[in-house]
N, CA and C atoms as an extended XYZ file, in Angstrom:
258
Properties=species:S:1:pos:R:3:atomname:S:1:resname:S:1:resid:I:1 pbc="F F F"
N         7.496       -5.019       17.811 N   UNK     1
C         6.128       -5.250       17.434 CA  UNK     1
C         6.038       -5.904       16.063 C   UNK     1
N         6.951       -5.567       15.179 N   UNK     2
C         6.914       -6.155       13.844 CA  UNK     2
C         7.214       -7.655       13.900 C   UNK     2
N         8.033       -8.056       14.869 N   UNK     3
C         8.314       -9.485       15.019 CA  UNK     3
C         7.048      -10.242       15.400 C   UNK     3
N         6.232       -9.639       16.280 N   UNK     4
C         4.975      -10.253       16.695 CA  UNK     4
C         4.039      -10.408       15.493 C   UNK     4
N         3.965       -9.389       14.663 N   UNK     5
C         3.099       -9.456       13.481 CA  UNK     5
C         3.585      -10.513       12.493 C   UNK     5
N         4.877      -10.580       12.272 N   UNK     6
C         5.417      -11.590       11.361 CA  UNK     6
C         5.205      -12.999       11.910 C   UNK     6
N         5.407      -13.160       13.198 N   UNK     7
C         5.165      -14.461       13.810 CA  UNK     7
C         3.696      -14.852       13.684 C   UNK     7
N         2.804      -13.901       13.938 N   UNK     8
C         1.370      -14.184       13.845 CA  UNK     8
C         0.969      -14.556       12.423 C   UNK     8
N         1.515      -13.870       11.445 N   UNK     9
C         1.228      -14.180       10.055 CA  UNK     9
C         1.731      -15.579        9.687 C   UNK     9
N         2.938      -15.912       10.110 N   UNK    10
C         3.489      -17.241        9.836 CA  UNK    10
C         2.677      -18.321       10.556 C   UNK    10
N         2.292      -18.065       11.788 N   UNK    11
C         1.506      -19.036       12.552 CA  UNK    11
C         0.134      -19.228       11.915 C   UNK    11
N        -0.501      -18.137       11.504 N   UNK    12
C        -1.804      -18.215       10.850 CA  UNK    12
C        -1.722      -19.019        9.562 C   UNK    12
N        -0.701      -18.771        8.762 N   UNK    13
C        -0.571      -19.516        7.505 CA  UNK    13
C        -0.332      -20.998        7.767 C   UNK    13
N         0.400      -21.334        8.795 N   UNK    14
C         0.623      -22.738        9.127 CA  UNK    14
C        -0.660      -23.400        9.619 C   UNK    14
N        -1.440      -22.705       10.424 N   UNK    15
C        -2.707      -23.269       10.909 CA  UNK    15
C        -3.634      -23.526        9.731 C   UNK    15
N        -3.736      -22.571        8.827 N   UNK    16
C        -4.615      -22.736        7.667 CA  UNK    16
C        -4.125      -23.874        6.781 C   UNK    16
N        -2.835      -23.922        6.523 N   UNK    17
C        -2.292      -24.951        5.632 CA  UNK    17
C        -2.369      -26.339        6.241 C   UNK    17
N        -1.898      -26.489        7.467 N   UNK    18
C        -1.771      -27.809        8.074 CA  UNK    18
C        -3.083      -28.318        8.666 C   UNK    18
N        -3.949      -27.438        9.111 N   UNK    19
C        -5.170      -27.889        9.776 CA  UNK    19
C        -6.422      -27.788        8.918 C   UNK    19
N        -6.368      -27.034        7.833 N   UNK    20
C        -7.562      -26.881        7.007 CA  UNK    20
C        -7.321      -27.339        5.570 C   UNK    20
N        -6.331      -26.769        4.896 N   UNK    21
C        -6.150      -27.030        3.471 CA  UNK    21
C        -5.737      -28.475        3.180 C   UNK    21
N        -4.664      -28.940        3.774 N   UNK    22
C        -4.171      -30.297        3.505 CA  UNK    22
C        -5.182      -31.357        3.957 C   UNK    22
N        -5.775      -31.263        5.152 N   UNK    23
C        -6.789      -32.262        5.514 CA  UNK    23
C        -8.017      -32.257        4.599 C   UNK    23
N        -8.407      -31.084        4.102 N   UNK    24
C        -9.554      -31.069        3.192 CA  UNK    24
C        -9.211      -31.750        1.868 C   UNK    24
N        -7.981      -31.591        1.417 N   UNK    25
C        -7.552      -32.310        0.203 CA  UNK    25
C        -7.549      -33.816        0.430 C   UNK    25
N        -7.083      -34.245        1.577 N   UNK    26
C        -7.059      -35.675        1.896 CA  UNK    26
C        -8.476      -36.212        1.996 C   UNK    26
N        -9.379      -35.474        2.627 N   UNK    27
C       -10.768      -35.919        2.758 CA  UNK    27
C       -11.445      -35.983        1.390 C   UNK    27
N       -11.150      -35.019        0.511 N   UNK    28
C       -11.703      -35.071       -0.839 CA  UNK    28
C       -11.186      -36.280       -1.602 C   UNK    28
N        -9.922      -36.598       -1.400 N   UNK    29
C        -9.345      -37.773       -2.053 CA  UNK    29
C       -10.005      -39.047       -1.521 C   UNK    29
N       -10.261      -39.092       -0.230 N   UNK    30
C       -10.949      -40.244        0.336 CA  UNK    30
C       -12.346      -40.377       -0.266 C   UNK    30
N       -13.054      -39.273       -0.405 N   UNK    31
C       -14.390      -39.316       -1.014 CA  UNK    31
C       -14.319      -39.776       -2.464 C   UNK    31
N       -13.306      -39.327       -3.173 N   UNK    32
C       -13.120      -39.755       -4.559 CA  UNK    32
C       -12.910      -41.261       -4.643 C   UNK    32
N       -12.089      -41.801       -3.749 N   UNK    33
C       -11.843      -43.242       -3.736 CA  UNK    33
C       -13.120      -43.994       -3.381 C   UNK    33
N       -13.876      -43.482       -2.412 N   UNK    34
C       -15.136      -44.128       -2.030 CA  UNK    34
C       -16.111      -44.177       -3.210 C   UNK    34
N       -16.190      -43.088       -3.979 N   UNK    35
C       -17.136      -43.016       -5.089 CA  UNK    35
C       -16.648      -43.777       -6.317 C   UNK    35
N       -15.347      -43.713       -6.589 N   UNK    36
C       -14.800      -44.337       -7.793 CA  UNK    36
C       -14.612      -45.835       -7.627 C   UNK    36
N       -14.239      -46.247       -6.442 N   UNK    37
C       -13.975      -47.667       -6.176 CA  UNK    37
C       -14.867      -48.143       -5.025 C   UNK    37
N       -16.148      -48.359       -5.300 N   UNK    38
C       -17.061      -48.768       -4.224 CA  UNK    38
C       -16.752      -50.181       -3.732 C   UNK    38
N       -17.179      -50.504       -2.527 N   UNK    39
C       -16.898      -51.831       -1.971 CA  UNK    39
C       -17.568      -52.964       -2.751 C   UNK    39
N       -18.625      -52.658       -3.474 N   UNK    40
C       -19.294      -53.713       -4.240 CA  UNK    40
C       -18.429      -54.218       -5.390 C   UNK    40
N       -17.600      -53.329       -5.967 N   UNK    41
C       -16.744      -53.751       -7.084 CA  UNK    41
C       -15.292      -53.978       -6.677 C   UNK    41
N       -14.893      -53.454       -5.530 N   UNK    42
C       -13.512      -53.583       -5.059 CA  UNK    42
C       -13.500      -54.035       -3.593 C   UNK    42
N       -13.902      -55.249       -3.317 N   UNK    43
C       -14.001      -55.690       -1.916 CA  UNK    43
C       -12.646      -55.820       -1.216 C   UNK    43
N       -11.572      -56.055       -1.965 N   UNK    44
C       -10.264      -56.199       -1.328 CA  UNK    44
C        -9.700      -54.863       -0.847 C   UNK    44
N       -10.240      -53.779       -1.373 N   UNK    45
C        -9.786      -52.452       -0.956 CA  UNK    45
C       -10.307      -52.084        0.429 C   UNK    45
N       -11.371      -52.743        0.860 N   UNK    46
C       -12.015      -52.444        2.133 CA  UNK    46
C       -12.080      -53.714        2.990 C   UNK    46
N       -11.024      -54.018        3.734 N   UNK    47
C       -11.065      -55.239        4.554 CA  UNK    47
C       -12.032      -55.137        5.741 C   UNK    47
N       -12.277      -53.918        6.212 N   UNK    48
C       -13.246      -53.688        7.293 CA  UNK    48
C       -14.581      -53.293        6.665 C   UNK    48
N       -15.657      -53.253        7.448 N   UNK    49
C       -16.931      -52.768        6.903 CA  UNK    49
C       -16.808      -51.326        6.407 C   UNK    49
N       -17.519      -51.023        5.329 N   UNK    50
C       -17.414      -49.715        4.686 CA  UNK    50
C       -17.807      -48.579        5.633 C   UNK    50
N       -18.764      -48.814        6.521 N   UNK    51
C       -19.179      -47.773        7.466 CA  UNK    51
C       -18.040      -47.327        8.377 C   UNK    51
N       -17.102      -48.229        8.661 N   UNK    52
C       -15.938      -47.855        9.469 CA  UNK    52
C       -15.094      -46.794        8.771 C   UNK    52
N       -14.963      -46.909        7.451 N   UNK    53
C       -14.163      -45.939        6.704 CA  UNK    53
C       -14.867      -44.587        6.612 C   UNK    53
N       -16.168      -44.607        6.455 N   UNK    54
C       -16.933      -43.356        6.423 CA  UNK    54
C       -16.849      -42.675        7.785 C   UNK    54
N       -16.968      -43.436        8.851 N   UNK    55
C       -16.864      -42.895       10.212 CA  UNK    55
C       -15.457      -42.326       10.448 C   UNK    55
N       -14.440      -43.032        9.952 N   UNK    56
C       -13.067      -42.562       10.120 CA  UNK    56
C       -12.859      -41.231        9.394 C   UNK    56
N       -13.428      -41.097        8.195 N   UNK    57
C       -13.305      -39.855        7.449 CA  UNK    57
C       -13.985      -38.707        8.199 C   UNK    57
N       -15.157      -38.971        8.746 N   UNK    58
C       -15.872      -37.945        9.508 CA  UNK    58
C       -15.069      -37.524       10.734 C   UNK    58
N       -14.531      -38.480       11.463 N   UNK    59
C       -13.719      -38.157       12.647 CA  UNK    59
C       -12.465      -37.384       12.271 C   UNK    59
N       -11.877      -37.736       11.133 N   UNK    60
C       -10.683      -37.034       10.644 CA  UNK    60
C       -11.001      -35.560       10.396 C   UNK    60
N       -12.128      -35.298        9.736 N   UNK    61
C       -12.512      -33.911        9.472 CA  UNK    61
C       -12.786      -33.154       10.768 C   UNK    61
N       -13.514      -33.774       11.681 N   UNK    62
C       -13.835      -33.112       12.950 CA  UNK    62
C       -12.564      -32.836       13.742 C   UNK    62
N       -11.664      -33.802       13.800 N   UNK    63
C       -10.416      -33.620       14.553 CA  UNK    63
C        -9.602      -32.469       13.981 C   UNK    63
N        -9.541      -32.352       12.676 N   UNK    64
C        -8.768      -31.270       12.085 CA  UNK    64
C        -9.423      -29.918       12.291 C   UNK    64
N       -10.755      -29.859       12.309 N   UNK    65
C       -11.411      -28.588       12.606 CA  UNK    65
C       -11.193      -28.194       14.063 C   UNK    65
N       -11.179      -29.164       14.963 N   UNK    66
C       -10.903      -28.872       16.377 CA  UNK    66
C        -9.470      -28.356       16.528 C   UNK    66
N        -8.532      -28.997       15.848 N   UNK    67
C        -7.133      -28.558       15.908 CA  UNK    67
C        -6.997      -27.151       15.335 C   UNK    67
N        -7.705      -26.861       14.239 N   UNK    68
C        -7.673      -25.509       13.668 CA  UNK    68
C        -8.254      -24.501       14.655 C   UNK    68
N        -9.325      -24.874       15.332 N   UNK    69
C        -9.916      -23.981       16.337 CA  UNK    69
C        -8.949      -23.688       17.468 C   UNK    69
N        -8.225      -24.705       17.899 N   UNK    70
C        -7.215      -24.505       18.945 CA  UNK    70
C        -6.122      -23.573       18.441 C   UNK    70
N        -5.700      -23.781       17.200 N   UNK    71
C        -4.669      -22.908       16.620 CA  UNK    71
C        -5.121      -21.466       16.538 C   UNK    71
N        -6.366      -21.251       16.091 N   UNK    72
C        -6.888      -19.885       16.031 CA  UNK    72
C        -7.031      -19.279       17.420 C   UNK    72
N        -7.391      -20.097       18.396 N   UNK    73
C        -7.502      -19.603       19.776 CA  UNK    73
C        -6.149      -19.176       20.322 C   UNK    73
N        -5.139      -19.972       20.057 N   UNK    74
C        -3.789      -19.619       20.499 CA  UNK    74
C        -3.328      -18.333       19.821 C   UNK    74
N        -3.629      -18.213       18.536 N   UNK    75
C        -3.262      -16.997       17.808 CA  UNK    75
C        -3.978      -15.781       18.390 C   UNK    75
N        -5.272      -15.911       18.639 N   UNK    76
C        -6.025      -14.797       19.210 CA  UNK    76
C        -5.503      -14.435       20.597 C   UNK    76
N        -5.186      -15.440       21.389 N   UNK    77
C        -4.654      -15.167       22.727 CA  UNK    77
C        -3.313      -14.451       22.646 C   UNK    77
N        -2.487      -14.850       21.689 N   UNK    78
C        -1.178      -14.198       21.578 CA  UNK    78
C        -1.303      -12.763       21.083 C   UNK    78
N        -2.374      -12.456       20.352 N   UNK    79
C        -2.544      -11.105       19.843 CA  UNK    79
C        -3.234      -10.177       20.844 C   UNK    79
N        -4.193      -10.707       21.600 N   UNK    80
C        -5.028       -9.843       22.403 CA  UNK    80
C        -4.745       -9.858       23.899 C   UNK    80
N        -3.980      -10.811       24.366 N   UNK    81
C        -3.643      -10.848       25.792 CA  UNK    81
C        -2.454       -9.927       26.014 C   UNK    81
N        -2.621       -8.938       26.888 N   UNK    82
C        -1.504       -8.011       27.108 CA  UNK    82
C        -0.343       -8.694       27.830 C   UNK    82
N         0.828       -8.296       27.427 N   UNK    83
C         2.042       -8.800       28.076 CA  UNK    83
C         2.684       -7.647       28.833 C   UNK    83
N         3.712       -7.988       29.581 N   UNK    84
C         4.436       -6.954       30.325 CA  UNK    84
C         5.170       -6.009       29.387 C   UNK    84
N         5.799       -5.023       29.965 N   UNK    85
C         6.552       -4.059       29.155 CA  UNK    85
C         7.700       -4.747       28.439 C   UNK    85
N         7.887       -4.333       27.196 N   UNK    86
C         8.970       -4.933       26.403 CA  UNK    86
C        10.100       -3.978       26.236 C   UNK    86
């Protein structure tokens, strides 16, 4: 049983780190670049229309929240679904 708890703790920390913390840092960095280097003063930084980059950032955040939800669902299923005798 202790192995299950340790695995769950490690899995939870990986889901939080990889699906929530790191993507939020990347999204904040993207927002910083958008605000600090706008397309009006740095047109070469944005070869596509600026709305495409804003849309990409939004999709990135949504995709990572969906992945985190899947990770939490898998964790919950592994904790609460009964298994056979061990």
